[in-house]
Every structure is written in structure tokens, then in C-alpha cells.
C-alpha positions in Angstrom: 1.7 -11.7 17.7 5.0 -12.4 15.7 7.6 -9.8 16.6 10.8 -10.1 14.2 14.3 -8.1 14.9 16.3 -6.3 11.9 18.8 -8.1 11.1 22.5 -6.4 11.9 22.8 -6.5 7.9 20.0 -5.0 7.3 20.1 -2.9 3.7 17.5 -0.5 4.1 18.7 2.8 3.5 17.0 6.6 4.4 19.3 9.1 4.5 19.7 13.0 3.7 22.0 11.4 0.5 19.2 9.4 -2.5 20.2 6.1 -3.1 20.4 5.8 -6.7 16.8 4.6 -8.0 16.5 1.9 -10.6 16.6 2.0 -14.6 12.3 1.7 -15.6 11.6 3.0 -12.2 10.5 7.3 -10.5 10.2 8.0 -7.5 8.5 11.8 -6.3 11.5 13.6 -5.4 10.4 15.2 -2.2 9.8 11.1 -0.8 11.8 10.0 1.4 13.4 6.7 0.1 14.3 2.9 1.4 15.3 -0.1 -0.8 14.3 -2.9 0.5 14.9 -5.1 -2.3 17.5 -7.5 -1.1 14.6 -8.6 1.2 12.9 -9.8 -1.7 15.1 -11.8 -3.7 11.9 -13.0 -5.9 10.6 -10.0 -7.1 12.2 -9.5 -11.2 10.5 -6.7 -13.6 7.2 -8.4 -15.1 5.6 -8.4 -18.4 2.3 -6.9 -18.7 0.9 -8.9 -21.1 1.0 -12.1 -17.8 -1.5 -10.4 -16.8 -5.3 -10.8 -17.0 -6.8 -7.9 -15.0 -8.3 -5.4 -17.5 -6.9 -2.4 -15.5 -3.4 -2.6 -15.3 -2.6 0.3 -16.6 0.8 -1.0 -18.8 0.8 2.1 -20.6 2.9 4.1 -18.3 6.4 2.6 -18.9 7.5 2.6 -15.1 9.0 -1.3 -13.8 6.0 -3.4 -13.0 7.0 -5.7 -10.3 6.0 -9.1 -9.4 6.9 -12.2 -7.8 8.2 -15.0 -10.2 6.7 -18.0 -8.7 3.0 -15.6 -9.2 3.8 -13.9 -12.5 1.1 -12.3 -13.5 0.3 -10.9 -9.8 1.4 -7.0 -9.6 3.2 -5.0 -6.4 3.1 -1.3 -5.6 5.6 0.5 -7.8 8.2 1.9 -6.7 7.2 5.5 -6.5 3.6 3.5 -5.2 5.8 1.8 -2.2 7.8 5.3 -1.7 4.1 7.5 -1.2 3.2 4.4 1.2 6.1 4.5 3.3 5.9 8.2 3.4 1.9 8.6 4.1 2.3 6.3 7.0 5.1 8.3 8.7 3.5 10.7 10.8 1.8 7.6 12.2 4.6 5.7 13.5 3.6 4.2 17.1 -0.6 4.7 15.9 -2.4 1.3 15.4 -2.6 1.0 12.2 -3.7 -1.6 9.7 -3.3 -3.4 6.0 -6.2 -5.3 4.1 -4.3 -7.5 1.8 -0.7 -8.1 2.4 0.2 -10.4 -1.0 4.1 -11.4 -0.4 4.5 -8.3 1.6 6.4 -5.7 -0.3 3.6 -3.3 0.9 4.1 -4.5 4.2 7.4 -4.1 4.8 7.4 -0.6 3.7 4.9 0.7 5.8 5.5 -1.7 8.9 8.9 -0.1 8.5 7.7 3.5 9.2 4.6 2.7 11.4 6.9 1.0 13.9 4.2 -1.7 14.6 1.6 -3.3 12.0 -1.6 -5.4 12.0 -1.7 -7.3 8.6 -4.9 -9.1 7.2 -4.5 -11.7 4.4 -6.1 -14.9 3.5 -3.3 -16.1 1.7 -1.6 -15.8 5.4 -3.5 -19.3 5.9 -1.3 -20.9 3.8 2.3 -21.7 6.0 4.6 -21.5 3.5 3.4 -17.8 2.1 3.7 -16.5 5.8 7.1 -18.4 6.4 8.1 -16.4 3.4 6.9 -13.1 4.3 8.2 -13.5 7.3 11.7 -14.1 6.2 11.5 -11.3 3.8 10.1 -8.5 6.8 13.2 -9.9 9.2 15.3 -9.0 6.5 14.1 -5.9 5.4 14.7 -5.1 9.0 11.1 -5.3 10.5 10.8 -5.3 14.1 7.4 -5.9 15.1 4.4 -7.4 13.0 0.6 -8.8 13.9 -0.4 -10.7 11.1 -3.7 -11.8 11.4 -4.3 -14.9 9.0 -8.2 -14.4 7.8 -10.5 -12.5 5.5 -11.8 -8.9 5.2 -14.5 -7.5 6.9 -14.6 -10.7 9.6 -10.6 -10.6 10.8 -10.9 -7.0 10.8 -14.2 -7.0 12.5 -12.5 -9.1 15.1 -9.2 -7.3 15.9 -10.5 -4.0 15.9 -12.7 -4.5 19.0 -10.3 -3.0 21.1 -8.5 -0.7 18.2 -8.9 2.7 16.7 -6.9 2.8 13.6 -4.9 5.6 12.5 -4.0 4.8 9.2 -5.4 1.8 7.0 -3.9 1.0 3.6 -6.7 -1.2 1.7 -5.2 -3.2 -1.2 -7.8 -6.5 -0.9 -10.2 -7.9 -2.9 -10.4 -5.6 -6.1 -14.4 -7.4 -7.5 -17.4 -5.7 -6.9 -18.9 -4.1 -3.4 -15.5 -5.8 -1.7 -13.2 -3.0 -1.8 -16.6 -0.5 -0.1 -17.1 -3.4 2.6 -13.5 -3.0 3.3 -13.6 0.7 3.8 -16.6 0.3 5.9 -15.2 -1.9 8.6 -12.2 0.6 9.1 -14.3 3.7 8.5 -16.3 2.4 11.4 -13.5 1.8 13.6 -11.2 4.7 12.4 -9.7 7.3 15.1 -11.5 10.5 15.1 -7.8 11.7 13.3 -7.4 8.8 10.9 -6.0 8.0 6.9 -7.1 5.3 4.4 -5.2 4.5 1.4 -5.7 2.8 -1.2 -4.2 1.0 -4.5 -5.7 0.2 -8.2 -8.1 3.0 -8.3 -7.9 2.2 -11.9 -10.3 -0.5 -11.1 -14.3 1.4 -10.9 -15.0 -1.3 -8.1 -11.8 0.7 -5.8 -13.6 4.2 -7.1 -16.3 3.0 -5.5 -15.1 2.5 -2.1 -13.5 5.8 -2.1 -16.8 7.7 -3.4 -19.0 5.4 -0.3 -15.9 6.7 2.1 -16.3 10.7 0.6 -20.3 10.3 0.9 -19.7 9.8 4.3 -17.4 12.7 5.3 -14.3 12.4 4.0 -11.7 14.3 2.1 -10.8 12.2 -0.4 -7.6 12.9 -3.2 -5.9 10.7 -5.6 -2.2 9.8 -6.6 -1.3 9.2 -10.2 1.1 6.3 -10.1 1.2 3.9 -12.2 -2.0 1.6 -10.4 -3.5 5.1 -9.1 -3.5 5.5 -5.8 -5.9 7.6 -3.1 -6.3 8.8 0.4 -9.2 9.5 2.2 -9.0 11.7 5.6 -10.5 12.8 8.2 -10.0 15.3 11.5 -6.3 16.7 11.5 -4.5 15.1 8.8 -3.6 16.2 5.4 -2.3 14.5 2.6 1.2 14.8 1.3 2.5 16.7 -1.8 3.3 13.9 -5.1 5.1 15.1 -8.5 4.1 12.4 -10.7 6.4 11.4 -12.9 6.3 13.9 -15.6 7.9 11.4 -18.7 4.6 9.8 -18.7 0.8 10.5 -20.3 -1.1 10.9 -17.1 -4.7 10.7 -18.5 -7.3 9.6 -16.0 -10.4 7.2 -16.2 -13.9 8.9 -16.4 -14.7 7.3 -13.2 -12.1 9.4 -11.0 -12.5 12.6 -12.7 -14.9 13.5 -9.9 -12.2 13.2 -7.5 -8.9 15.9 -6.2 -5.9 15.1 -7.1 -3.6 15.1 -4.4 -0.9 18.7 -4.2 2.8 18.2 -6.3 5.8 19.5 -4.2 
């Protein structure tokens, strides 16, 4: 386990007075806001034309954030990061896992909500990237984090032997059956009351993982965000409301029309 202590200069903002949302961003009005930009000095607004992935929804005009050292790979949008943080808040103190952390933007938002988080990603095998992520998490005020270098599902299987996950965020390999494999391993090790969150439902392969969970008894909903997020819930767990940006055209791809949209505020 690797533990980090919050800095005295932690600039995380979460209060009754909502911070100003940066130009080009949107956040659903019902969501609590944390501002962690100071902890990610290499985060910039990217150019969608630099992304070769065919499922980037560039028609949505929200800021597309990237690490300037890897300008073709996006972070969660502001609205998506806030939605993820708020979805995770009810699971504070319970076993929580993230599959796929990239540069730690989603990780920081999750760990601040949950209090502790297990993170699985092969990128953590790179010591320089790992150190960079830890520096960002420390600056964000994350107190406890367990980084688990390795690939899913093997690493997830290994660390799940004595765990029943109450919350999982799956944002790893988006290709082929990989998202479904991630969903299946979390499903087998999930608590009776649990939530699984997905990013990038613009991809039919990621949507396939959500469909697999639906077939296996999970309730499923999608959120109209830049890259489309989704939740699968079971037991005494419900999705939280979210109001999509009214200035955007939220046309859904055909592979998502069978899923209900999460309730609005």
C-alpha cells in the first residue's frame, strides 16, 4: 500500500458556495464540485483532431482535456469528473476499485470521494508515470491510495480474493471484449449492494460490457456527458440525478438506444 498525506496548501474546493466553472466546461447543477486543476500542471485543453480514436464525440463542445505530453489521449470532461466524484461519495469507507487510471485525473476525484481506492493499470509499471501520478494525488489532497501495477483481469482477480467491491470504475482497455472481461471480473467480486461506473460508452465495445451486466441482473442507466458515462447498480443502490448541458445536441448512437437515461434533477 502507498499512502499519501494531504498538503497544507490543498486547494480542493467543496463548499456550499459553488466555484466558478471554467469557460468551455459544464457541470450538472445538482453536483458538488471539487477543483483539482492545480494538481495536474500538464493538463491542457486538447485539440480533438489529435485523437485517432474513432469514438471521440467531438460534436460536443465541452473542453476536451489531455495531458500535454500525450495530446491524443483524453481525460474525463469536467462534468464527467464531477459526476464520477458524486457517484462515489455514498461509498466512502467501503471497498472501491478503479480499472484504468491513465494520469490520475479520475483517480483523484474518486479517492477524495471514497477515502481509499485500489487502482489497477499497467501504466503504473512505468516508475516515472507512477511517480507523476503520486505527485498529483498528493497535491490533490488524497490521503490513502493503493496502486496495483498490472493488467486486468489478472491483477483484479489477485487483489479481489479478500474483497467485495461496493464501487468500481471501469475505464481501461476499450477494445473488443476487454471491457466485458473487466465487467465480468468485477461482477464476480462485487458486494450485494454495488455500483459499477463506465466511461466512453460512445464505443460499442464498452456498451457491450454494460449490456452483459444487464443480462446478468444489474440495473443499467446512461448519462449524457461528453463521452457518455453509464452506471450498473444492484441491491439497495440507485443512480444519482444528472442534468445534461441544455446547450448541446445529445443525440445518442444507435447502440445505446435500448438503455434508459439516468434521471434528471
